[in-house]
N, C-alpha and C positions, 0 to 999 in steps of 0.2 A: 504494499501498499502505499504510496506516496505520500500521506503525511497520516497519523491518527488522531482519529476522531471520539471526542472523551464527553459522557454525558456530565451536564454542564448544572448548574445549580439554577439561580437567577441570570437570565440574559435579556436585556435590553439594547432598545434600539433606541439612541439619541441623536437628536436632528438639530444639527447647530451649536450655537452657545447658549440658545434660550436653554435647551436640554441638558446641553453638556455640561455649564459650568456648574449650578445648581447642585445638580448631582455630585458634582466633583467636590465645591467646597464643604458637602454635607458630609459626605468620608471622609474628608480630611478632618472634618471635627470631631469623625467617632472615630479616630485612630488612638491605639493607644500601645503602638510598639513601633511604628515603623513604616516610613513612608519611601517609595522610591517613584521622581517622577523625571521622564526623560522629554525634552524638546526641542526640535528645530528651532523654533522663533519661544520667548520667553518673552512678554510686554507685558509694560506695568501701568497701561491706561486701562481704564473703565474695569471689564470682569477679569482683565489679567492682574490689577491692582487686589482684585478680590481673593484671588488665588494664593496672592503673595502673604496678604494679610491671616490666610488659614494656615498657610505654612507655618507663619510665624507662631499660631496659637499652638498648632501642635507642638513644635519643637518647646514653645515653655512649658506643657505639660510634662515633657520628659522625651516626649518622642523623637526616635531618630530619624531624621528630615534630609533626604540626600537628592540632590537636584542636579542633573546634568543635561547641559545647554549645548549647542554647536554652537561652534564657534566663527561660523560664518551668519547663519540663520539670528542668532542673539547679539544686540549691539552690549558693549561693555556694560556692568554692572553698575546703573547709578546709585550715587554717591547716598543718597537716602536708605537705599534699599541694602546697600555695602553693609551699612550702619547696624539696621534694623536685623537685617540676617545675623549680622557677627553678633549682637548683645543675644539674640534668641537661639544661637547654637545652629542655624540653617545650614547646612553642608551644602555649597554653590561649589560646582566642579565646571569646567568648559572644556568639551569634546575637541580636540585638533585644532587650537586657536591659532590666529597667523601671527600675531605679533604685529609689531611697531617698526619703523626703519625698514633696511632691508630685509627682515624677517618676516614683514609684511607683505612681500611679492611670492610669497608660498605658492598661492595659486599657480604660478606659473611653474611647478612640480607637479603632473599630473596625479603623483600618488595624494596628492592635496586635494585632490577632486574629491575623493573619500569621504564623504559627512555623514552624520548623525542625524537623519531623517525622519527617524520613526519617533510616535508621541504615544508615549506608554506612563501610567502609573499605577502602581500598585500598593494597596493600603494592608496592611500586617499578613503578607499572604493569600489575604483572603479574596479579597476583590481588586481585578483589572479593568482599567479604561485603558481602550486601543482604538484606534481608530488616524482621523486624517487632521482633527482641529489641534492647530497648534495652541499656546495659554496667549492666545489675543482675541483681543474686542470685536465679535463682528462687524462692529461700523468703525471700526479703526483698521488703517493697514500703517504700517510703517515708512510705508512709499507713495503714501497717495493721502492720506491723513484721513480726516473724516469720511466717510462712505456712505452711500444712501440708503442701501437695500443690505440687507444680510447677507452673507457668503452660505451659498450651499455647501454642507461640508455634514459627514455621520461618523458616530463614534459608537461603539458597544460597553456597556457595563456588562462584567460577568463574574462568579461568582465558580468556585469548585476549581480543579484541577488546573484550569488555563492561568490560574492568576499564580498559583505556585510554580508553574512553569516560566512566567514572566518574569517573577520574581529570581528566578535562578538564573536566569539570562543577563537583566539587570543588574545584579550584583555581581556577576562575573565581570561586565564592560564596567562598572565602578570601580571594581580592582584592578581592573589593569591599567585606565587611564591615570588613577591615583599611584598605582607603582610607576606609573611613566614609562612602560613598554608595550614593543608591538605584538598583537596577537599571534604574530606567526612566530613568536619564542617558546616553542612547545614544549621546551622542556621546563616550563614554570607548571604545567599543569600539574606534576603532584601538590606545589606549592598552594595550589587553589583548591584544590580536593582537600587538604589538610584545614585551611580559612572556612571551606564550606561547613567537614565536619564540626569543626568546632561555633559552628553556627553561626557563621557569616560575622563571625568580630565579635560576638558577644548579644548577638541580637538571635535569643533561644526561649523556648517556653512558650512560642509561637503553636499553635496546634493548627495541624496540615487541613487544609479546606478538603471537603468530604466531595465524593461526586453526587452530581444528582441520581436520583432514582426514576423507575418507572420509563415512560415512552416520552420525555421532554427532546430538549433541541440537545443535538451533538455540535460540538465545534471543537475547532483546533488553531493552535498559534502556529502559525508560521512566519520565521522569521527569514530574512535577507543579510548575510555578511558576504566577506570576500573568502571565505575558507569555503568549509564544508557545503556551503547554503547559497552559493551561487547563485543559482536560477532557482530558488526554491518556489518563490511566489508566480515567477512565470509559468514555471509548470504546472501549480494549480491550475492557473487560468486555462493554459493549454488543454489541460488535463478533462477542465468542466466543459470547455467549449468543443471538446473532440466529442463529447456524449452525448450534449444537446441533442434534443429530438423538435421541439416547436419552438423555444423562444429563449434569445440571449439578449439584456438587457445590460450596458454598461455606462456607467457616468463618471468622468475620469477629467482630473483638469488641466494635466499636460499630458497629450499622447501622441506618441512617437513609436508605435509597436514595432520592434525590430521584424525579419524575415519569418523568423517560425510563426512569430503570433499573427503575422497578415495572413498567411496561408492557411491558418486557423481559423481565421475568422470567415475569408473567403471561402474555405472548403464548408464552413458550415451554411453559409446565404445559397453556395450553389446545392447542397441536397435539402433545402427547404427548408431551415431554420430562418424564423425571423431575427433578426441581429438589428440593433438598434444601438444607435451609440448618443449619449449625451453629450457633449466637450464644451468647451471653454468658447463662449461667443465674444466676449469681450476683451481687446487688447491690451496685455499686462505687458507682456517681454516680446523683444521681438525675436528673439532666437525659437524659444517654443512655440508662438501666434505663428509663424511665417512657414518654417521647419515642414511643420505637419500639413501642410496644405496639399504639398505633391503627392503623399500619401493617399489623402481623400479619395482623388480620381479612381485608384488601384480600388480602392473598397466598394464608391460609388457605382463603378460600372456591375462590379458582381453581384449588386441588388442590396449592399448592405446601406441601411437610413441613417443617416446624420443628423443631429438637431444643435443645433447652438443655442446654448443657454445666453439670455440678454438679459435677465432679470439685475443681476448682477455679478458678482465674481463666482466662477462655481470653482470649490478647491476641493470636491467629492474626490472618493477612490473608489469607489464600489460596483458590485456587479450581481446581478439575480439570474441564473441559469434553469430556464424550466420550470419554474415557481416552487422549486424546493432547495437550489444550492446557492448561498451566498457568500459574499466576502467585504470586509469592510475594515478598511485599514489607511495607511500611511503612501502604499507604492502607486507611483503615476504609472503609467504602461510608457515611458521613454527611456532612454538610455541611462541618464543619471540614477533613477531609480532601481531599474532593474540591472543597472551593470556596476555602479561606483555604490551606492548609499545602502546606509545600515535600516532596514522597512522592517514594521511588522503590519501583518495583516492577521484578522481572524476568520477563519473560514466555519461557515454554521450548514450543516444540515437541516433544515426545518420548513415546513411548509408554511406555519404563520408567522414567521418572520420573514422570509424569505418573500411573501405575497406580500407582507405591510412595507419592504422597500420596495420591491417592485411599484406599487402604487403611488408612493410616492413621489419615485420617480419618471413612471406617467405621465400622475400630475403636471410635473413641473415641464415635460415637453410639451404639453396642453397648452397650458397657461404663460409660463416664460421661454419656450424653445422655438426655434426657427426652424424647419427644417429644409436641407440644403437640397439644390435641383442639381442630378448631376450635368442637363445642358448647361445651365448659367456657370458653374463651377468649370467646365471645360471650356469656356467660350470667354472668361474672366479677363480682363486687361492683362497687354503684356507687363506693365510693371510690377502686377499681383505676382503675376507668373515667375519673372524674373528675381521678385525677390524671397519666394518659395522658395526656389532652387538651388538660389544663392547660400539661404540659412539651412536648409538641407547639406548642403556641399560640406558648410563651416564644423555641422554637425559630426559629418563623416568624416572628417580631415579631424579632429579634436578626439575621436575615436580610436583612431589609426596613430595617433602621438600617444594616445594611454594604453595604447597593445590591446584594443577593444575587438572582438569583432562582434558585429551586429547584424 
């Protein structure tokens, strides 16, 4: 089996910050031993400040609080919050910081393109939050300021074995970053096992989460890294697409699938499966926006429906297949996520969960999407086509420099 599915306890779909942040703050306020949080972006406006205050409150109760953020996605910790975190003993750590001066040119080195993009939070090894939502207010963006409409994004909250798996993976990465050595140094594995057996440095006495009973949802946590799990999330997508009989719905913010994934989608459409994509309709970044356009033509020609979301920024990374298989996570279907970044997705096998997510996506397409016309796309202005092929060529060149085939 590609990934083991576990019976879960509670499994809840959270849509956007309106659902996610109140649930996260409530869980943080109930923590009694250990909070682990990872985010690509941690911003201190609005809802982000509410999460930060909840972390301070937890640490003030004696809870071990560990926050790991990405060195590109997250700006330097503001002085006000640096002082608050220090006083409360919130442990704040930066993954692969770029530094200043000449060391700030680190992005010229392809190895530094490998970023921490997963969004995870585990409370007491009992509850895990996983999805695409950064610690970033729905109506604020560091690059655009105040937003008129909330992002379309999702996360899940789950209890049971998934929480323990996530806690273990997060503890391992935290330990490696704190120790300051590369994950490739496998001779350190024995030291890690000893650290783990000792209770993750003293965090003992936590009762392991129990699996759910009965015929409830089954789920799996799928992590992507640059060692043994290089293609884990993409293979999960390809397997589900390959088994589809009726319908595939994918909502993805930055969509530039590689050859194998494109072939899987085209193959599904040609065998009669309805393949529907909800993609970013608003211009955000030059490369991500334009490089995807040449790929659209091939998919449209095969009968794939493409809808562009126009109500606000689409940040979702979710999919539903045949009304029973679903995934919610941090991984885009583009080279950065599928080849370079650390990502985390939850796969769910449950009809009620999958149909609930599919209903939200269908509603978004009807109310806020614009279906792309294949003829209009093929006859778009020359300038647009040149920008598309130019951006696509630059992506391919960057991957060649990084030693990646896509």
